[in-house]
C-alpha positions as CSV (number, residue, x, y, z in Angstrom):
1,X,3.3,-36.6,-11.7
2,X,1.2,-33.5,-11.3
3,X,1.5,-31.7,-7.8
4,X,-1.8,-31.4,-6.1
5,X,-0.8,-28.1,-4.7
6,X,-0.4,-26.8,-8.2
7,X,-3.2,-28.7,-10.0
8,X,-6.1,-26.6,-11.2
9,X,-9.2,-27.2,-9.1
10,X,-12.8,-27.8,-10.6
11,X,-15.4,-25.2,-9.9
12,X,-17.2,-27.7,-7.6
13,X,-14.0,-28.2,-5.7
14,X,-13.5,-24.6,-5.2
15,X,-17.1,-24.3,-3.8
16,X,-16.8,-27.1,-1.5
17,X,-13.5,-25.6,-0.2
18,X,-15.1,-22.2,0.4
19,X,-18.4,-24.1,1.9
20,X,-16.0,-25.7,4.4
21,X,-14.6,-22.5,5.5
22,X,-18.1,-21.0,5.9
23,X,-19.0,-24.0,7.8
24,X,-16.1,-23.9,10.1
25,X,-16.6,-20.1,10.9
26,X,-20.2,-20.7,11.7
27,X,-19.4,-23.3,14.1
28,X,-16.6,-21.1,15.9
29,X,-19.1,-18.2,16.2
30,X,-21.2,-20.5,18.4
31,X,-18.6,-22.6,20.1
32,X,-15.5,-20.3,20.5
33,X,-15.5,-17.5,23.2
34,X,-13.3,-15.2,21.0
35,X,-15.1,-15.7,17.9
36,X,-18.4,-15.4,19.5
37,X,-17.7,-12.0,21.2
38,X,-16.2,-10.3,17.8
39,X,-17.9,-7.1,16.2
40,X,-17.0,-5.0,13.3
41,X,-15.2,-2.7,15.4
42,X,-13.1,-5.3,17.2
43,X,-11.9,-6.9,14.0
44,X,-11.0,-3.7,12.1
45,X,-7.3,-3.6,13.6
46,X,-6.7,-7.4,13.1
47,X,-8.0,-6.9,9.5
48,X,-5.6,-3.9,8.9
49,X,-2.7,-6.1,10.1
50,X,-3.8,-9.0,8.2
51,X,-3.5,-7.0,4.9
52,X,-0.2,-5.5,5.8
53,X,0.9,-9.0,6.3
54,X,-0.3,-10.2,2.8
55,X,1.6,-7.1,1.4
56,X,5.0,-8.1,3.0
57,X,4.4,-11.6,1.8
58,X,3.9,-10.2,-1.8
59,X,6.9,-7.9,-1.5
60,X,8.9,-11.0,-0.4
61,X,7.5,-12.9,-3.3
62,X,6.7,-15.9,-1.1
63,X,3.9,-18.0,-2.8
64,X,3.7,-20.0,0.5
65,X,3.2,-16.9,2.6
66,X,0.9,-15.2,0.3
67,X,-1.3,-18.4,0.3
68,X,-1.2,-18.4,4.0
69,X,-2.1,-14.6,4.4
70,X,-4.6,-14.8,1.7
71,X,-6.4,-17.3,4.0
72,X,-6.3,-15.0,6.9
73,X,-8.0,-11.9,4.7
74,X,-10.2,-14.3,3.4
75,X,-11.4,-15.2,7.1
76,X,-11.9,-11.6,7.8
77,X,-14.1,-11.2,4.7
78,X,-16.3,-14.0,5.6
79,X,-16.4,-12.9,9.2
80,X,-17.9,-9.4,8.3
81,X,-20.3,-11.2,6.1
82,X,-21.4,-13.6,9.0
83,X,-21.9,-10.5,11.2
84,X,-23.8,-8.8,8.6
85,X,-26.0,-11.9,8.4
86,X,-26.5,-12.0,12.2
87,X,-27.8,-8.2,11.9
88,X,-30.0,-9.2,9.0
89,X,-28.3,-6.8,6.9
90,X,-26.3,-8.8,4.3
91,X,-24.6,-12.1,3.7
92,X,-21.8,-13.4,1.8
93,X,-24.1,-14.0,-1.2
94,X,-25.1,-10.4,-1.0
95,X,-21.4,-9.6,-1.0
96,X,-20.8,-11.7,-3.9
97,X,-23.7,-10.6,-6.0
98,X,-22.9,-7.0,-5.4
99,X,-19.4,-7.7,-6.6
100,X,-20.3,-9.5,-9.7
101,X,-22.8,-6.8,-10.5
102,X,-20.1,-4.0,-10.0
103,X,-17.6,-5.9,-12.0
104,X,-20.0,-6.4,-15.1
105,X,-21.0,-2.6,-14.9
106,X,-17.5,-1.4,-14.9
107,X,-16.1,-3.8,-17.7
108,X,-18.4,-2.5,-20.5
109,X,-15.5,-3.2,-22.9
110,X,-16.1,-6.8,-22.0
111,X,-19.7,-7.2,-21.3
112,X,-21.1,-4.3,-23.5
113,X,-20.2,-2.4,-26.7
114,X,-17.5,0.0,-25.3
115,X,-14.1,-0.3,-26.8
116,X,-10.9,-0.3,-24.4
117,X,-7.7,-1.5,-26.2
118,X,-5.4,-0.6,-23.5
119,X,-4.9,-0.9,-19.5
120,X,-5.0,2.9,-19.2
121,X,-8.4,3.4,-21.0
122,X,-9.8,0.6,-18.8
123,X,-8.9,2.6,-15.8
124,X,-10.4,5.8,-17.3
125,X,-13.6,4.2,-18.1
126,X,-13.8,2.6,-14.5
127,X,-13.3,6.1,-12.9
128,X,-16.0,7.6,-15.1
129,X,-18.6,5.0,-14.5
130,X,-17.8,5.3,-10.8
131,X,-18.8,8.9,-10.9
132,X,-21.9,8.1,-12.6
133,X,-23.1,5.4,-10.2
134,X,-26.1,6.1,-8.0
135,X,-24.6,6.9,-4.5
136,X,-21.1,7.0,-5.9
137,X,-18.5,9.5,-5.6
138,X,-19.7,13.2,-6.2
139,X,-16.0,14.3,-7.2
140,X,-13.1,12.8,-8.7
141,X,-10.9,12.5,-5.3
142,X,-13.9,11.6,-3.1
143,X,-13.1,7.9,-3.5
144,X,-9.7,8.0,-2.1
145,X,-10.0,6.5,1.4
146,X,-8.8,9.1,4.2
147,X,-7.2,6.1,6.1
148,X,-4.7,5.2,3.4
149,X,-1.1,5.6,4.3
150,X,0.3,8.9,3.0
151,X,2.4,7.6,0.2
152,X,-0.3,5.2,-1.0
153,X,-2.9,8.2,-1.0
154,X,-0.6,10.4,-2.9
155,X,-0.4,7.9,-5.6
156,X,-4.3,7.2,-5.7
157,X,-4.9,11.0,-5.7
158,X,-2.6,11.5,-8.7
159,X,-4.0,8.4,-10.5
160,X,-7.5,9.7,-10.3
161,X,-6.4,13.3,-11.3
162,X,-4.8,11.7,-14.2
163,X,-7.7,9.8,-15.2
164,X,-9.7,12.8,-15.4
165,X,-7.2,14.4,-17.7
166,X,-5.0,16.3,-15.2
167,X,-1.7,15.0,-16.0
168,X,1.7,15.8,-17.5
169,X,2.0,15.5,-21.2
170,X,5.3,13.5,-21.1
171,X,6.9,11.5,-17.9
172,X,10.2,13.5,-18.5
173,X,8.2,16.9,-17.9
174,X,7.8,16.1,-14.2
175,X,11.5,16.5,-13.4
176,X,11.3,20.2,-13.6
177,X,8.7,20.1,-10.9
178,X,10.8,17.7,-8.9
179,X,13.8,20.1,-9.1
180,X,11.5,23.1,-8.1
181,X,10.3,21.4,-5.2
182,X,13.7,20.3,-3.8
183,X,15.0,23.8,-4.5
184,X,12.1,25.2,-2.5
185,X,12.8,23.0,0.5
186,X,16.5,23.7,0.2
187,X,15.8,27.4,0.6
188,X,13.6,26.8,3.6
189,X,16.3,24.6,5.3
190,X,18.8,27.4,4.6
191,X,16.6,30.0,6.4
192,X,16.2,27.6,9.2
193,X,19.9,27.1,9.6
194,X,20.3,30.8,9.7
195,X,17.6,31.3,12.1
196,X,19.1,28.7,14.5
197,X,22.5,30.4,14.3
198,X,21.0,33.7,15.3
199,X,18.9,32.4,18.3
200,X,20.5,31.9,21.8
201,X,19.3,28.2,22.2
202,X,20.3,27.1,18.7
203,X,16.9,26.1,17.6
204,X,14.6,27.2,14.9
205,X,11.0,28.5,15.4
206,X,7.9,26.1,15.0
207,X,6.7,28.4,12.2
208,X,9.8,27.7,10.3
209,X,9.4,23.9,11.0
210,X,6.3,24.2,9.6
211,X,7.1,25.8,6.3
212,X,9.9,23.1,6.0
213,X,7.4,20.3,6.6
214,X,5.1,21.7,3.9
215,X,8.0,22.2,1.3
216,X,9.0,18.6,2.2
217,X,5.6,17.2,1.6
218,X,5.7,18.9,-1.7
219,X,8.9,17.1,-2.5
220,X,7.5,13.7,-1.5
221,X,4.4,14.5,-3.5
222,X,6.3,15.3,-6.8
223,X,8.6,12.3,-6.2
224,X,5.3,10.1,-6.2
225,X,4.2,11.7,-9.2
226,X,7.4,10.8,-11.0
227,X,7.0,7.2,-9.8
228,X,3.4,7.0,-11.2
229,X,4.6,8.4,-14.5
230,X,7.2,5.8,-14.9
231,X,4.8,3.0,-13.8
232,X,6.5,2.6,-10.5
233,X,4.5,2.0,-7.2
234,X,6.3,4.1,-4.8
235,X,5.3,2.1,-1.8
236,X,6.7,-1.1,-3.1
237,X,9.9,0.7,-4.3
238,X,10.4,2.3,-0.9
239,X,9.6,-1.1,0.9
240,X,12.1,-2.8,-1.2
241,X,14.8,0.0,-0.2
242,X,13.9,-0.4,3.4
243,X,14.5,-4.1,3.3
244,X,17.7,-3.6,1.4
245,X,18.9,-1.0,4.2
246,X,18.2,-3.5,7.0
247,X,19.9,-6.2,5.4
248,X,23.1,-4.2,4.8
249,X,22.7,-2.4,8.2
250,X,22.5,-6.1,9.7
251,X,25.9,-6.7,8.0
252,X,27.5,-3.9,9.9
253,X,26.2,-5.1,13.1
254,X,27.4,-8.7,12.3
255,X,31.0,-7.3,11.4
256,X,31.0,-5.5,14.6
257,X,30.0,-8.7,16.5
258,X,33.0,-10.5,14.8
259,X,35.3,-7.6,16.0
260,X,34.1,-7.8,19.4
261,X,33.0,-4.3,19.6
262,X,29.5,-2.2,19.6
263,X,28.6,0.0,16.8
264,X,29.1,2.9,19.0
265,X,32.6,1.8,19.3
266,X,33.2,1.8,15.6
267,X,34.4,4.9,13.5
268,X,32.1,6.0,10.7
269,X,34.9,4.8,8.1
270,X,34.8,1.2,9.7
271,X,31.0,1.2,9.3
272,X,31.3,2.6,5.7
273,X,33.7,-0.1,4.8
274,X,31.3,-2.9,6.1
275,X,28.3,-1.2,4.3
276,X,30.4,-1.5,1.0
277,X,30.8,-4.9,1.6
278,X,27.3,-5.5,2.0
279,X,26.5,-3.7,-1.2
280,X,28.6,-6.1,-3.3
281,X,26.7,-8.8,-1.7
282,X,23.2,-7.5,-1.9
283,X,22.3,-5.4,-4.9
């Protein structure tokens, strides 16, 4: 027997479900003190949080959580549209119409005569069309949101530059750049160590710290470039490593508790042994 949860819903059922959400939101906007006082500005921080929670659910590959978090994000989309309607600026119909128009315009290989046989060609066409749009971005990189986290922003900057033709010819070519940037950071770190040894307080200057920070930024940027060239999302890769580290470190803490000691009372060798245990259990 087919599970209702996984059954493909009809177009009418989908419209009715969306209509129910809109009806509930409209009622809450009038009857709930919290909902009634919300503005674009007050919702913004919550929206960012909801998007991150969705990203977390995606990384965890939890369909149940993805469904839940998508609902929260959808609520925010509809909430902003409701506020726009109250201001007489736009409503959800305008939002949907604008989206459909954009999708049709930016997919001329589907709705027009342009040919695009690969995903890469589609992305290149997309970026070129964005530059041509009235009121669109005046430069290739202007469309990268300033508020993006640095790792994602670096990826998008490089992606857009590549779509404009500014890219490595072969993925393996990037490794010389990575080695160059690591060497430059290492040289600055060596200078910093020498400077600290010569100073009475054992500290390095703010100027030297700034040079090290700049070189480390170049190292990160080159590694993001390498990830992009191998079709790896650096944000996802790093988050998975974060979770892996947390799981393995938790194993060390559990081992310490089992021995009746705190982490500070354990030797590094003892912690390393527990870490190696965790590695065999969690790849």
